[in-house]
C-alpha positions, 0 to 999 in steps of 0.5 A, spaced: 769 751 835 768 758 836 762 759 838 762 757 845 755 757 851 758 758 858 753 757 863 754 760 871 758 765 867 757 770 872 760 765 878 768 766 880 770 760 876 764 762 870 768 769 870 775 766 869 773 762 864 769 767 860 775 771 860 779 766 858 775 765 851 775 772 849 782 774 849 783 766 845 778 769 840 773 765 841 765 769 841 761 766 847 754 765 849 755 767 857 748 764 860 747 765 868 742 766 873 743 773 876 743 778 870 750 782 869 753 786 863 754 782 857 749 776 861 744 772 857 739 770 863 737 763 863 735 757 868 738 751 865 734 747 869 728 750 864 728 747 858 724 752 854 729 757 856 735 753 853 731 751 847 730 759 846 738 761 848 740 756 843 734 758 837 737 766 838 744 764 837 748 763 831 750 755 832 753 754 837 760 749 838 761 747 844 758 748 852 763 749 858 757 748 863 761 750 869 754 752 873 752 749 880 747 750 886 750 755 892 748 759 897 749 766 899 757 766 901 756 760 905 760 755 898 758 750 893 759 745 899 756 747 904 750 750 900 748 742 898 749 740 905 744 746 906 739 746 901 739 737 898 734 739 894 736 744 890 743 742 890 740 736 886 735 740 882 741 744 879 747 741 879 744 733 877 737 735 873 740 741 870 746 739 868 742 733 864 738 738 861 744 742 858 747 735 855 739 734 852 738 741 850 746 740 847 744 733 843 737 738 841 740 743 837 747 739 834 752 742 839 757 736 839 762 737 846 760 738 853 765 741 858 763 740 865 766 741 872 766 736 876 770 735 883 776 732 887 770 731 892 767 726 888 772 722 892 772 720 899 777 720 905 784 719 902 786 713 908 781 709 903 786 710 896 793 709 895 798 716 895 794 718 889 788 716 885 788 716 877 781 717 874 780 710 875 778 710 882 771 709 885 767 715 886 765 715 894 764 721 896 762 724 903 758 730 902 752 732 898 755 736 893 759 731 892 754 726 891 751 731 885 757 731 882 759 723 882 751 722 879 753 726 874 760 722 872 755 716 872 750 718 869 755 723 863 757 716 859 750 714 859 748 720 856 754 721 852 752 714 848 745 716 848 745 722 843 751 723 841 754 728 844 762 727 847 761 729 855 768 731 859 768 731 866 773 736 869 775 734 876 778 740 879 781 741 886 780 747 890 779 753 885 782 760 889 784 766 887 782 774 887 775 775 885 772 769 889 766 772 894 764 766 898 768 762 903 766 756 904 772 751 905 777 756 903 773 761 908 780 763 911 783 764 904 778 768 903 778 773 908 787 773 906 785 775 900 780 781 902 784 784 907 790 783 903 786 788 897 783 792 903 788 793 909 784 791 915 787 787 920 786 780 921 788 773 924 787 766 921 789 759 923 793 756 917 792 748 917 799 744 915 796 738 911 797 737 904 792 739 899 791 739 891 789 746 888 789 750 881 788 758 880 782 760 877 786 762 871 789 755 870 783 751 871 781 756 865 786 755 860 785 747 862 777 748 861 779 751 854 784 746 853 780 740 852 775 745 847 778 742 841 782 735 843 780 731 837 778 725 841 776 727 849 775 721 855 770 721 860 774 725 865 780 728 867 784 730 873 786 737 873 792 739 878 796 747 879 800 744 885 800 741 892 801 743 898 798 746 905 793 752 906 799 754 911 803 754 906 799 759 901 798 763 906 806 765 908 807 766 901 801 771 900 803 775 906 810 774 903 808 777 896 804 783 899 811 785 902 807 786 908 805 783 913 804 787 920 797 787 919 795 779 918 797 773 923 798 766 921 797 761 926 800 755 923 795 749 926 795 740 923 788 739 923 783 742 917 785 740 910 780 736 907 781 728 907 781 726 900 786 723 895 790 727 892 790 727 884 795 725 879 793 728 872 799 726 867 792 724 863 791 730 863 797 733 861 799 728 856 792 729 852 793 737 851 800 738 853 797 743 858 801 745 864 800 751 869 802 758 870 802 758 877 805 750 879 807 753 887 803 756 892 809 762 891 808 763 883 799 763 885 800 768 892 803 773 886 797 772 882 792 773 887 795 779 889 796 783 882 789 786 882 792 791 889 
């Protein structure tokens, strides 16, 4: 599939995916609500705007739907709590409009960014969950993603479009401008870039992570597989924020300006994911499979 439309192309994940597509030699139509070089401005909640985009381009072969509602630097989860109606409008209604537009314009496959926030507290599951685990979101953001997980297969059957959810854990990396659940990590990476002094609390509980470049390569790995399933987990590595913060300081080789205080509380209370299904289907493996390699990648642009 050579011509790919990316929604949310100006976002943190969208930029990474856009770059990866170009590097792979794909033709990209980059869609976002904000003007930027190379971006086609359109609102995914407006079917007429979407139709104009499709009609003015060569045949689009696949859609990578990464757009989501956010509120400034609050992040996606906090933004959805602050303005739940906007989150439903963009995350759920926009999702439906994208699938319907794909059907109208002959696009066979839509890949979209789901989230591990579709799951509830970890104590309600086993040690790891696979894609068949029940969805029990406890946040408005997670609920919008869970709604799309339920709607996706229904729309796929009705409209004859392959709709594939990519369930991502915490996506991190240099260039993330909004904080949200990762505010301390964003502050730390920014401080390493700017030279400012900061003190950070690093929680020691386990969590699932993926570097943004790995998230992009994983999404690209699903574009051409012959018979995708409705949903896949994707995992980069597992560990604490304290570990990742310590590795960032080690990679920077200048820890004197920054202090990391290890604390026991703060890890997200969601279950660990098993991504064996995705790896078997695609042969994918992360380029940054641990905190050390991920931290080094965060500093490559300093």
